[in-house]
Every structure is written in C-alpha cells, then in structure tokens.
C-alpha positions, 0 to 999 in steps of 0.5 A, spaced: 911 163 247 907 161 253 901 160 248 905 154 246 904 151 252 896 153 252 896 149 245 899 143 248 894 143 254 888 144 250 890 140 244 891 142 236 883 141 235 881 146 240 886 151 238 885 150 231 878 152 232 880 158 236 885 160 230 880 159 225 875 164 229 881 169 230 882 169 223 875 170 221 874 176 226 881 178 223 878 178 216 872 182 218 875 186 223 875 192 219 868 193 220 870 195 228 874 200 225 873 203 218 880 206 218 878 211 224 884 209 228 889 210 223 885 216 220 886 219 227 893 218 228 894 222 222 890 227 223 892 229 230 900 228 228 899 234 224 893 238 228 894 236 236 890 242 238 884 238 235 885 232 240 880 235 245 875 237 240 874 231 235 875 226 241 868 225 243 865 225 236 870 219 234 869 216 240 862 215 239 863 212 232 868 207 235 864 205 240 858 204 235 862 200 230 865 196 236 858 194 239 856 192 232 861 188 230 860 181 234 853 181 231 856 182 224 861 176 226 855 172 229 851 172 222 858 171 218 859 165 223 852 162 221 852 162 214 859 159 214 856 153 218 851 152 213 856 152 208 861 148 211 857 144 217 863 139 217 868 144 219 863 149 223 865 153 229 860 154 235 857 160 235 857 162 242 865 161 242 865 165 236 861 171 239 866 171 245 872 171 240 869 177 237 868 181 243 876 180 244 876 183 237 872 189 239 876 191 245 882 190 242 880 195 237 878 200 242 884 199 245 888 201 239 883 207 237 885 210 244 892 209 243 892 212 236 891 219 240 897 218 244 901 216 238 898 223 235 901 227 240 908 224 239 908 221 246 911 214 244 914 213 251 907 213 254 904 209 249 910 204 250 908 203 257 901 202 256 903 196 251 907 193 256 902 193 261 897 189 256 903 184 255 905 184 263 897 182 264 897 177 258 903 173 261 900 173 268 894 171 266 897 165 262 901 163 268 895 163 272 891 158 267 897 154 267 897 153 274 889 152 275 888 149 269 887 151 262 881 151 257 880 154 250 874 158 253 877 160 259 883 162 255 879 167 251 875 170 257 882 171 260 884 175 254 878 179 254 878 181 261 885 183 260 883 188 254 878 191 258 883 193 263 888 195 258 882 200 255 880 202 262 888 204 263 888 208 257 882 211 257 884 214 264 890 216 262 887 220 256 882 223 261 888 226 265 890 230 259 884 232 255 879 231 261 873 227 261 869 226 255 863 223 253 862 220 246 858 224 242 853 221 236 853 226 231 850 221 226 849 226 220 857 227 220 859 220 219 859 220 212 864 225 211 869 222 216 868 215 214 869 218 207 876 221 209 878 214 213 875 210 207 882 209 204 885 207 211 879 202 211 880 199 205 888 198 206 886 194 213 881 190 209 886 188 204 891 187 209 887 183 214 885 178 208 892 177 206 894 175 212 889 171 215 886 168 209 890 162 209 888 159 216 881 160 214 882 156 208 886 151 211 880 150 216 875 149 211 879 145 207 883 140 212 879 141 218 881 144 225 887 139 226 891 141 221 889 148 222 892 148 229 899 145 227 899 151 222 897 156 228 902 153 232 908 155 227 905 161 225 904 164 232 912 165 232 911 169 226 906 173 229 910 173 236 916 176 232 912 181 228 909 184 235 916 188 235 914 191 228 907 192 231 910 196 237 915 200 233 911 201 226 906 206 229 911 210 232 914 211 225 907 212 222 905 218 226 912 221 225 912 220 218 905 224 218 908 229 222 914 230 217 909 230 211 912 235 207 919 235 210 922 230 205 929 230 207 927 228 214 923 223 211 929 220 208 933 220 214 927 217 218 926 212 213 933 209 213 933 209 220 926 205 221 929 200 216 935 198 220 930 198 226 925 193 223 930 189 219 936 188 223 933 184 229 928 180 225 933 178 220 938 175 225 931 172 228 930 169 221 937 166 221 936 162 228 929 159 225 932 157 219 938 153 223 934 151 230 927 152 228 925 146 232 928 149 239 921 154 238 917 148 240 920 146 247 913 147 250 909 142 246 911 136 251 904 132 249 906 132 241 909 127 237 916 127 234 912 128 227 908 134 229 914 137 232 917 136 225 911 138 221 911 145 225 918 146 224 918 145 217 912 150 217 916 155 221 922 155 217 918 157 211 914 162 214 920 166 217 923 166 209 917 171 208 918 174 215 926 176 213 923 179 207 917 183 210 922 185 216 926 189 210 920 192 207 915 193 212 917 200 213 915 202 206 908 200 207 909 205 213 911 211 210 906 210 204 900 210 208 902 215 212 904 220 207 898 219 202 899 213 198 894 208 201 891 207 194 897 205 191 899 200 197 891 197 196 893 195 189 899 192 191 895 188 196 889 186 192 894 183 187 897 179 193 890 177 196 889 174 189 895 170 188 895 168 196 888 165 195 889 162 188 896 158 191 892 156 197 886 153 193 891 149 188 896 147 193 893 146 200 889 140 198 895 136 196 900 139 201 896 142 207 899 147 211 906 147 208 902 150 202 899 155 206 906 157 208 909 158 202 903 162 199 905 167 205 912 167 203 910 168 195 905 174 198 911 178 201 915 177 195 910 180 191 908 186 196 916 187 196 916 188 188 910 192 189 912 197 194 919 198 190 915 200 184 911 205 188 917 208 191 921 208 185 915 212 181 911 216 185 915 218 191 920 223 193 923 219 198 928 214 195 929 207 196 936 206 200 939 201 195 946 201 198 943 200 205 939 194 203 945 191 199 949 191 206 943 188 209 943 182 204 951 182 205 950 181 212 945 177 212 948 172 207 955 172 211 952 171 217 948 165 214 954 162 212 958 163 218 952 160 222 952 154 217 959 152 219 958 153 226 952 148 226 958 143 224 962 144 230 959 140 235 957 146 239 951 147 243 945 150 239 945 156 244 953 157 243 952 157 236 947 162 236 951 167 241 957 166 236 953 167 230 950 173 234 957 176 235 959 176 228 952 179 226 954 185 230 961 186 228 959 185 220 954 191 222 959 195 224 964 193 218 959 195 213 957 201 216 950 199 217 950 203 224 949 210 222 952 216 226 945 219 227 942 213 231 942 217 237 939 223 234 934 219 231 932 215 237 931 222 241 927 224 235 922 219 236 922 219 244 924 225 246 922 232 245 916 233 241 917 240 239 923 238 235 923 235 228 
C-alpha cells in the first residue's frame, strides 16, 4: 500500500520506468536461479539428512548465477534500447534493479532449505523480517524525500540484510559452510532442475509480459498507471507467495501418500481461496478506495486505475481457487504438463496484448491477464482429471462459487443502503463467514491440518 505513496511522489513516468525494469528482470530472472531453489526444496523435503552435505555445492551454483545475472540484464537492456530508443531504460538504473533481483533470488534460495526442513515457523519469521524492514524503509523515504533511485537502493539494502539474517540462521543449524564450485557436476544438477527452470521461465513471461509490451507500445506513463493498479494484485498475491511454499514442501514430503495429499489439497484450496475471494468482492464494489494515497493524481487517473484493478481482480478470484493446483502438480512430478499449459497461456497473452493494447491501452493488458488465468484453470483441471491420483474437489469448489456469488448479491444490495463503504464491507464480511459455515466449507480437520503444517515435523 505504501508503494502507492512512493509512486505518487515520484510520478507515473518514473514509476513506469521502474515497473518496466522490474518486469524485464522478472522475465529473465530464471537465469539467476535455473530452478535450483525449487529443486532444493523438493530434494530436502524427502531427504533432510542431505542438507548439510549438498548445501555448499548448490550454494556455489546459486552465487555464480546470481552474480552473472546483472551482466545478462545489461546486455538485454542494451539490445532493447537499440531496438526501442523512444522507450529506452537507462542502463545504470537497470543494473540497480538487476541487483535487487539477484539478492531476492539468493534470499529465496536460502529460505528453500528452511522449507525443506519443514521449519515453517522460522520461514514465516524471516519473511516478516523482510516486510518489516520494507515498511520501515518506505516510511523513512516518505519523511526524508523519495526518489525512484533512492527507493531501489533501499530495497537492495533490505534484501542484503534479509539474506544475511537467513544465512546466519542456517549457519546455526548446519554450521558455517563455504560455497563449493564443483563445475564438473553442474550439468547433472542443472539437468535435474531444468523442469523447474522451464516452469519459472514460463510463469515469469506469463506474469510480466504485459508490462513489458505496454512500455514498448505505449510508454512509461501508461505503464505507470497500469503498475499502480497491478500493484494491488501483487500485494494480495503476496499472501499466496507466503503460504504456497509451505504446501509445496509438504506435498513433496507426502509424495506417495495420496490420501494425505488429497486432504492437504482440499485444505490448501480453502486457505488460498477463501480470503482472496472476499478481497476480490471488495475490489469489485469499492476498488477506488485502494488509491487514497494518490493525492497528486487527477480524478481521471484514479478512474483509469480503478477500472484496471477491477478487471485484474476478476483474474485474481480465478487464480485464488486454482493456485493450489499448480503447487501440487509441480511438487509431485507433473511439471512438464504445467509447462505446456503455461505455453498456451503465454501465446494467448502475447497475441491479445499485441492486438488490443494499441487500441485499448492498459485495460487490454488487464483483460489479457484475466483470459490467461482462465486458460490456466482449464489446463489444470484437465491435468488433474487425466493424470493424477488426487481428485478435483468439485463439491468444495461448487460451494466456494455459491458463497462467492451469494455474498456478491448481498454486497450489491448493501451498496444501495447508503451505509458507509466500510460498514457495507463489515456486514458483507459477516455474511461471508456465516455462509462458509452454512455450506460446511470450514472442515472439522482444520485445526489438525494447521498443526501438520506448523507443528511436529515428524508427523504426517
């Protein structure tokens, strides 16, 4: 949320340049990882005793990839600026954003070991540490003056501190470990992680290609407007990025226990979908309230961002229900099938963007994102129906839809009562919770599942 104020201070053009730089680094971010993080989580979830043995070797690979990544981005940025001089990005600024990506990747890699040990409590603490430092850093910038370069410097510094904290914690567990560069063994390891790396490449392209195309076709101003709306989808999805790694590691841990996977899948879908579906309803009815920090923007700018964020959260509602599908499939050996689905989504996304962005601008990019999530959902349903032992919980999904639709109807009538928006939201939230119990969507085993994720690591 505070990023809205930073964008309001620096302006849409500066923020559009930043958003395009982040998107470009995100597209090529796989080069700083090559699937090593997900590979490590999956491996150590099943073989925790290999943690100390393998860490120095994989640590060496990760440091090498993260160190070379800024050079790759400089090359990509140079070529992009030659092709599109009108919408060029300063290489110095792009280098700074690439360093942010490198340290983010290092931090996520180190956290993969903690997840592999099923130590979710410590992982959540370290995640909170990064968020607390981030909020404090933004507060400092708002007091002393915010510039887009200063903002990125602050973010890089926070990730340096976060990586240091994670490494310190790992050192307490496995002792101090120097990285090892056994280059002759890299081929075999990277060959094993290639399916994860392809998945990450495709997911990155599918998620960020719209912002890159917007910047190329419409410039920084439109990209900044879109980024101001998309940020809220990113912010809400942070909940998923915090929660889903727990399930990824747990699914890998239960890789042959299909009944346990089925129970965990049902529980995971409720955890991811229930809160985000209600957030989507709030955005549909009161999306303009999200932009209260944009004090320097015109009413037309706020209206444009409100339209975009409402479209995006239509896709967010869909993804909240199906994100756990992706998590289960990639952690249990169906990464290739997921990659095929993502390839279809990318082609669809690019084609729709190229056709409609020149005419409809940022709203076209938002609708392309929604269509991509729809295609993804259809693909995931097909994979689970034909290839997997875990069955799709159709009844549970039907109940989620009923609760979502009924709450939406009540919310709509509440908007006609004249109550303040927050009163409407509180009443709608109460109705939402009651309906969850009425249709029996809150399972009796909820407490046991929470304990299995956060409690004793020796129990299934």
